[in-house]
N, C-alpha and C positions, 0 to 999 in steps of 0.2 A: 504495500499499500503506501503512495504518495501521497504529497500534497502540493497539488498545483496552483500559484498565484499569476494571478493575469491581468494588464493592466492596457488599458485601449488609448492610445492619442484622437484629439479632432482636431483637424484645421480647417480654418472658414474663413471669406472676406469681407467686409464691408468696405466700401468706398474702394480706396487706394492700399488698403488695408491687410494684412495675411495675421491671425492669432492663432494658436493653436493652446488646446487646453485638454489636460489627461484625466482619465476618469477615475475612481476611485480602484483601488485595489483586492478581484476579486477571488476568490479562496475557493477551493474545489477541493475533494480527494479522488484519485486517480487507481481504482485496483485495475493490477496489471490480470490478464484472462487466464493464463499462467503462472503458478510460482513453484518453489521447488527449495527442500532441504536437505542436506544428505550430514547421514551422522553411522558410524562404525560400534559395532554391538559390544567388539572388544577393548578395554580398557587400558592396553598396554601390549604391545609384540616382543618378543623373542625370535631370537636364529630359529627356521625352521617351522614358526608360526604359521597360520591361517588367520586370516582376517575378513570379517563379515560386513559389509557394507549397504545401506538401504539408502535410497534415492526415494524419497516421498516429491509426488505430481498431485497439483489440485489444478483443474479446471473450471473454470470460475463463469467461461464466456457459455456465449446461448450455442454455439455450434461445438463442435466434434474437434479434435486438434490431430490430424492426418498425417504418419509417418513424421514423428518426435524420433531427430538423432540426438541421444547421448554418448558425447565423447570425453572417453576414463582415462587424461596421463596415466595411470598406475603408479603415480610419485612420482615423476619425474625430476630430477634434479639434475644441476651439472655437479661436478663433484671435486672441490679443489684441484686446479691445475691443470684438469679437465678440459677438452675444447669440446666435449659431444656431452647430454644429456642422457643421465642412465635410469632404467626404472625399476628399483626396490622392487617392487610387489608383479610377481604372473599369476593372470588370469587365472582362476581352478574353475572349469567345470564350469557348466549352462548355469542363464541366469533364471530367473522363474520373476514372471512379475505379474503379479491381484490388482484387479481394478471392483474397488467398493469392495477391498476383502474379500470378495473369490479371486480364487484363481483363475487366472485367463489364462497362460501359454509359455510356452519355454521362449527362451530368448538363447540365440548363437551369434554373440559378441563378430564382430569381423574385426581384423589389425588395421591399424590404421601407424601414420606417425610420430604420434604422441599417444599412444597406448591404444586402447581398442574403442570397438564405438558399438554401439545398440543402435536398435531403430525399433520404436514399438510403433505399431499401425494406427493405431486411434487412439483416443482418452475420449472418452463420450461428452459433452455439455455437464457441467454441474459434477464431472464424475473424480472421485480419485483414485489416482493410481501408484503404486508403489512396486519397485526393483527393487529385488533384492538379488547380489551375486557375490562372492568370496575372489581372495587371491591371497596367494601363498609369498610368503614372504624370500627372498630368494639374497644367491650372493654381494648386492650391493645396497642390500640393506645396513644402514649404519647401527653400530649396537652397541658405540660405546656408551657411558650414562651419559644420559642429557638427551639424545638424541629425536629426532621423529619423524614420521614419516607424512608427509602432510599433500593427501591425495585429493584433487582435484578434478571437476566434470563441468562438462559447458553442455546445457540444458539450449536447444534448438541450435540454428542456422543460421535466422535471422534477427539480429537482435537478439544474441544468445544469453541465458543464464548464465552464472557460476556458483555450483556450491563444490564445496569440500568438506573433510575432516578430516583432522590432526590425530595423530593414532601417536605421542611416547613409546622408547625402547623402554624395557619392564626393567626394575633392578630387581635383578637375580643373581641367583649360583646356579653350574649344572656342574654336578660332581660325577664323574665314575671310576670307578676303582679298577685296572689290574692284576693279577696275582702271578708269579712263576716260583718256580720251585726247581732246584739245581743241589748238587748235580744229578743227571737219569742214565740210567740207575742208583738207587742209593742203599748203600747195605747197613745192618748191624753195627754200631760203632762207630758209624763214620761223620760227618761233620754236611750238615741238608743248612742252605741259607733260603732263607724264601724274601722274595721284593713284591713288595707292595707302592705301586704307582701309582699316586690316586691325582686325578687332573680335573682342573674348572678351569669351563669353557663360559662359563658367564660374568659378567661385568658387576656382581661385585662377591666379593669374599668370604670363604663359606668355614665360618666357626663351630666348634664347639664340638669338634669332630672326636669322635669316640669310635675305634675299633676293632674288632670281636671275629675272631677264627677257631674254628671245632676241628682239631687235629686227630685226625685218622690213629695217629702214633704220638706216642709222648717223647717228650726235650729235654736233654737237662743243659744244663749250665748255658742256659741263655742269654743274648746280649742282643740288643734293641740300637737301632738309631735311625735318625730322623731326619733327612736332607745331611747328613754323613757325622752329625752329633747323637753322643748317647745320652740314648734316654732310660732311667731307672724305675721309673713309674710308668710297670705294667704287670700284671698277673699272669699266672700259669697255669690255675687249678683244677685238675680234672681233664688235660686236653686243652682245656680253653685260655686262649690269648685273647687280651683284653688290655686296650690302652688308649689314656692314661687309665686311673684309678683312684687315686691321690688329691685332685682339685689342683693341686700345687703346679697343674701342667695345665695348658689348655695349647690345642694343635687345631691349625687354619689353613686352608688352601687359599695361596692370593687368585685376585680375581684375571679373570686373562687380558693380556693387553692386543690392541687389534690397530690395524695398516692397512689404512687402504690407496689403490695406485693410483695412477694415473685417468686410468679407463673406467674409475669405479668400484672394480671387486673389492671386495673387504676379505681379508686375511684373520684367521684368529688365530694366536699362541698363547696354548691355556697356560693356566696357574697351575703348577707344580708340586707336590710335596711325596718325598717320597721317604717310603719306611723299610728296611733291612732287617730282617730275624735271623740270628744265628744260631745253632744250638745242635747238640750232641744224641744222633738215633740211636 
């Protein structure tokens, strides 16, 4: 809705004199036949997430709107040092269209230079339409804390409307653990080494780690190091290894670091914590 202000000017003559007089300023409200809003269902994104977008359309006019084109830029932006824009989102699957709350049809977008385009065949006079579609976060999405994806769509081709939705990156830890034992094979009385490599691909430090492992065999003379430093805050009872246990030591895995090259590709270097346990079989 917009406010229209308008003033008229009147020119007249009498004899050899010309005069101009201005009218009052008239005011009225103008309601566009088509209005649009866009939002995302998700509050935040992370690596490999899928986002759901909704574009709400209202036809307030007395006639149907035919062949409405909606162009979505899939979050396009130009990375620092880059020469061309990249898209941090990849369209995922078909889109669905609802008219006045009732399923209408499935829409398949076409690729465009700026992302993808949807074609809505018709929105009846006075009707509400809802376009729902999903996009997957890809390798061009910024993942560093404080980043965001701004996804913009233009609705219509003549005097198009512009709508957008901004989704920030989540503050998250994404931890995995890999275990290795050696030597292989191991014989009784020999020395066994168990290595735990703990990685964090998230942008936030993972804290309060507690590592447990149930061994099928008993171990004696245990030693433990964390990132090469000896650690004595552990137990090995009934073949269960637990660390830490005393509360004096807290373990954490640092956040990953993220690098974006001039092509826009984002690489992830995980934060790492390495635990090495050695004992006699």
